[in-house]
N, C-alpha and C positions, 0 to 999 in steps of 0.2 A: 402422642405428639412426637416422642423421641424416635419411635420406629419410622414415622414418616420422614422425619428430618434425616435420619441415617439413610433411608432409601433414596431421598433426593440427592444426598451427597454422592451416593454410589452411581446414580444415573448421570450426574454431572461428570463424574470421573470417567464413566464409560463413553461419554460424548466427545471426549478429547480425541482428535484425530491421531493416527499412528505417527505421522511425521513430527507433530509437535511433541508427542509423548516421547519419541526416541530422542529428539533434540534435548528436551529437559532432562532425560535420564543420563545421557552422555555428559551434558554440562554439569549436572549435579555430582556425578561420580568423579569427574575431573576436579571439581572444586574441593570435594572431600579429601581426595588424595593430596592436593596441593596444600590445603590447610593443615593436614597431618604432618606434611613435610616441613612447613614453615614453623609449626609449633616447636620443632626441635631448636630453631634459632634462625633469626633473620639476618642475612648478610646485607651490609650497607643500609642500616635502618633509616638514616636520614633521607636517603634517596627514595626508599620505599614509601615513607610517609609523604614526601613531597609529591611523588607521582600519584599515590593513592588519593590524596586530597584533590589533585588536579583532575583525575578521572571522575571523582565524585562531583566536582563542580561541573564538568561537562555533562554528566548524567542528569544533574539538576536542570540544566538548560536543554534538555531533550527537545527535539524538533519534531513537530507533526507535519508530515509531508502529505501532498494530495493523495487521495485514494485510501485513506486510513492507514498510511504507513507511519513509521516512526524512525527517527535517526538521532544519533548522539555524536555528531562529528567531532566535537572537542574531546569527549571522553575517548572515542576511538583513536583519535590522533595521539592523545597522551599515552594510551595503553600500548599502541604500536611503537611510539618513541621509547617507552620503557623497555619493551622487548628487544629493540634494536640498539640501545645505547651501549657504546664501547668504553668511552672515556667521559669523565665529568670533571670540569675545572674545579679546583679546590684551593683557591688562594689562601695563604701564601705558599702552599706546598706544590703548586703547579697542577698537573693532571694526575688523576688516579684512575686506574683500570677498574672496571666493575666486574665482579664475579657473581653476578646475579644468576641464579638457576632458573630454568624454564618454569619449574613449579612455583617458585617465588613470584615470577611475573604473573602467573595465573592467579595465585592467591591475592596479590595486591590488586589486580584488575577486578577480581570478583568482589573483594571487600569494598573497593572504591565505587563500583557500580551499585552495590547494595546500599551503601551509605547515601549515594546520590538519589536513589529511588525512594528513600524513606519520606522526604517531604511530599512526593507525589502521592504516596499511600496515605499520609496524614491529611492531605487535602481531598481525599476521596477519589483520586484518579487511579487508573490501572497502574500496577507496578511495572508492567512492561517486561515481564520475565522472559517471554519468548525472544524479544529483540535483544535483551542483554545476553541471553544464552548464545544466540547467533554471533554476536560480537565477541563474546568470550572465546568461542571455539576458533574464530578467525585469529584472535590474538594468540591463543595457545599454539596454533599451527606455526605462526611466525616465531614464537619463542622457542619451540622445540626444534625448528629448522635452523634458527640462527644462533642460539646460544652455544652449541658445540663449535660453531665457526669463530666464536669471539676470541678464542685463544690461538687461532691460526695465524702464524706470522705473516704469511703472504697477504691475508685479508687485512691485517693491521697495518701493513707497510704501504699499501696502495689505496688511496682514497677513491680512485676511479673504480677499482674492483669493488670496494666497499659500497660505493653508491649504486653500482649495477645490481649487486646482490640484494641490497635493501629495496631497490625499486621493484625487482622481480618479486620479492617476498610480499611487499605491500600490495602489488597488483593481484597476486594469488590470494591474499587475505581478503581483499575486496571482492574478488570473484567468488570465493567460498561463502562469504556472508550473503552475497547476492543470490547464489544458488539455493542456499538454505531458506532465505526469505521467499524465493519463488516457490519452493516446495510447500511451505506453510501457507502461502497465499493461494496456491492452487487448491489445497485442501479446504481452506476457508470459503473460497468463492465457488468451488466446484467448477473450476475453469481448466482449460487445457494447460498442461505444464509448459509446453513450448511457447504459448502465448504469454503466460505470466512471467516466464524467464525473459522473454524479449522486452516486456514492459518494464521489468525491474532493471535490466541493463540500460534501457533508455532513460529511465528516471534517475537512476543512482550514479551514473558514470561521472557526472560533473562533480557531485559531492564526494565521490570516492577519490577522484583525482586530487581534489583540494585536501582531503584527509591524508592521502599518501605523501603528497609534497610537503605538507606541514609537518608530518611526523619525521620525515628525513631531514628537513631543515632544522627541526628541534634537536635531532641527534647530533648534527655537526655543530649547532649553536651551543650545545651543552659542553662541548670540548673547549670552548672559548669563554663563555659567560657563566657556566655552571648552571645550577638549578633556577637561577633568576630568569633564564631565557624562556622558561615555560610560560611566564606571564607575558613576555614580549611577543612570542609567536602565537599566542592565543588570539591576538587582535585580528589578523586576516580571517581566521575562521569565524570569529564573531560577526564580522561584516558579511561574509558569505551566508552565515546562518540567518542573519537578519533579512537578507535578500530572499532566501527561500521561505522564510516565515511570511514575508510580505506577499510573495506569490501565492502561497497557500491561503492566506487571508483573502486575497482578491478572488480566488477560485471559490472559496466558501461563500463569499458575498454574492457572487454570480448565482450559485446554486440556491441560496436563500431567496434571492430576487425572483428567480424562475419559479420556485415553488409558490411564492406569494402570488405571482401573476397567474399561475395555473389554478389557484383557488378562486379566482374571480368568477369563472364559469360555474363553480359549485355554489358560491354565495349567491349568484344571480339566479340560481335554479335551472340552469341550462343542462347540467349533468348531475348524476347522482353523487352524493357525498362519498368521497374516497376513490372515485373513478380514476382521476388523474394519477393519484399516488399508486394505485394498484397497477395501472398500465405502465407507469414508470418502472416499478420494481420488476414486473414480469418481463418487460422488454429488456431490461438489463440482464436478467437471468437467461433469456433466450439468446441474447447477443453473446454472452459468455459461452453458452453451449455451442454456438456457431463458430467460436474462435475469433471474435472481433477483438481488435487491439484496444488498449485503454483510451487513447484519444477518440477513437470511433465510438466507444461505449459512452464517453462523456457527452458527445454530441447527441447520441441516441437517447440518453437520459433526459437531456434538456428538451429535445423534440417530443419525446413521449409525454413529458409533463405538460407541455403546452400544445399538444396536438389538437385539442378542442377549442382553443382560444378563438378560432374563427366563428364559432357558434354565436358569439356576441353580435354578429351581423344579422342574425335572424330576427324577424319581427315577432314570430311565435316560436317558442322553444320546441324542440323535438321531444315527444313524450319519452321521459327517462334519459334524454340525451343520447339515445342509441342511434348513431349514424349508420349502423349496419342495415337499418330498415328503410333508409331514405334512398332516393334515386342517385345515380352517378353524377348527374348535373348538380344536385344539392351538395353532394360530398365534395365536388370540385370547387364549388363556390366557397364552402367552409374552409377548405384547405388553403385556397389562394388568399382569402382574407386573413387567415391566421398567419400565413407566411409573410404577408405584407406588414402586419403588426410587428412581427419578430425582426424583420429586416430593418426596421427603423432604429433598432438599437445600435446598428453600425458595427457590431462585433460578433454577431451570430448568424452570418450568412449561410454557413453550412447547415446549421439547425433550421433556418428558414427553408432551405431547399428540401430538407427531409420532410418537413411539414407540408410543403407545397406538393410533393409527389406522393403523399400517403394515400390519395384517392385512386391512384393509378393501379390497374390490375397488374399482376406479376408478369403476365405475358399478353401480347397482342394489343397493348395500349399505344398511345402516341409516342411513348418513349419507355425504355426500361427503367423502372424506378431504382434508386440506390437500395442497397441491402437494408439500411436502417429504416427506410420508408416501408419496405416489405414487412419488416418486423412489426412496426407500429400498426400497419393495416391489419395484420393477423391478430395481434395481441388486443387491439382495440375491439375488433369484432368478437373475440372470445370473451372479453369482459362485458361487452354489451349484452351477450347472451347469458353469461353466468352471474355477473355482478359480484357481490361480496360473498356469495354462497360457497360453502365448502362441500356441497353435495356432489359425490363422485358421479352419480348417474347424470346429473345436469352437465357436469364438465365433459363427460364422455359424449353426450349428445351434441354439445357445442363443437367438440373436436371433429365428430363425424360430419357435421354440417360444413366445417371448413375443408375437410378432406374431399367432399363432393365436388368442389370447384378448385381443388389444388391443381396447379399447372396452368390455370387461367387467371382467376381472381387472386389466388393466394399462392405463394411460393411453397412447393412441396417440402423443401428442406427446412423452411421456417416452421411449417406446421408440424413436421416431425420433431424438431427441437422443442416446440411448444408442448407437444405431447410428453416428451421426455421430462421437461422441467415440471410441468403440472403433475405428472405421475410420481415425481420424487417427493414433493412436499405440497401441502395445501397452499393455495395462492396467498392467503393471509399470513403465511409464515415465511415467504420468500425474502 
């Protein structure tokens, strides 16, 4: 038993992708050096404790974004503010200059993030080490770039110059965190890096702007209000965070509703159990292989899950629900009825169009179907022929059958991507 457990741990360690392993290694080394330096003595301990607790509070309120992302805007804003702080009001003594070193900023940020992650671990949720490492490297970059400038007389004498420098560094920190997140996401999803980077920039820029602005306002507010301003300026970020959380909740509800609707055909005996789920997962993998953007992938997932909803119009179910074996006229009737049902939601018009066009051949039809429809057509036919089997010979035979009519019935590029995806992992593990 012990030998098997050790082997499982070793296999799990080997399964970590290179990008994540490098990120964790660099972040761990940086934290070790910072903690060793801080162990000698903490400068301005009151400030360090206040900012550390505020970072921990922000990490505790970590936000789950659409697409399996995570963000901690309050923690990131507090950490950036600590790295950029020049003066802190200290009544009745007036203002005091901070002499915080970059390593102390790293140590306080790391300890604060770790403290805030403990309740998540205690509740059985992931610790979020990857996300914390990315945020920590971004904060470390700002600290090491800005702290040497903190004693520059020109920087201290001009608020305009100070603001510009802070804005540039906050932007670069956001860009660094986004680039790292895109690298990790590309490894996790086996997607193209250019696509994941574009998706990350599109999803994160609003939140990044709010974090940067809040951090800079906190820095200037500390000069007037002292550490009490941390609580004051957390309010706007809390409101923004609640808005993002509500959006993520709505999207999750949509997906749960779509999945429940997709199971109607399985419960009614129109298709095999697990067919819609397999088509949805495989369509997503093929879409990523083709470089589709995240909004297009979301619509593709919805359409793939509900692609057979039109079979409810049939008087007699198709044997096994395999529409690949029925006539083009029947495929069209099923697709149009399914699209009509989906369009009644009033918010999934694009999804309805993808379902409506899934019966069309890739070339030579009444119109050229969208890429998502071509993906669904090929993936659905593949699953109709293979089902839940992981037999490689059966999968190869199915792909060969699709290749025979590639260029007319099926898109050659989609079939090639399907072959790549299914050759990488068994369908049930996608």
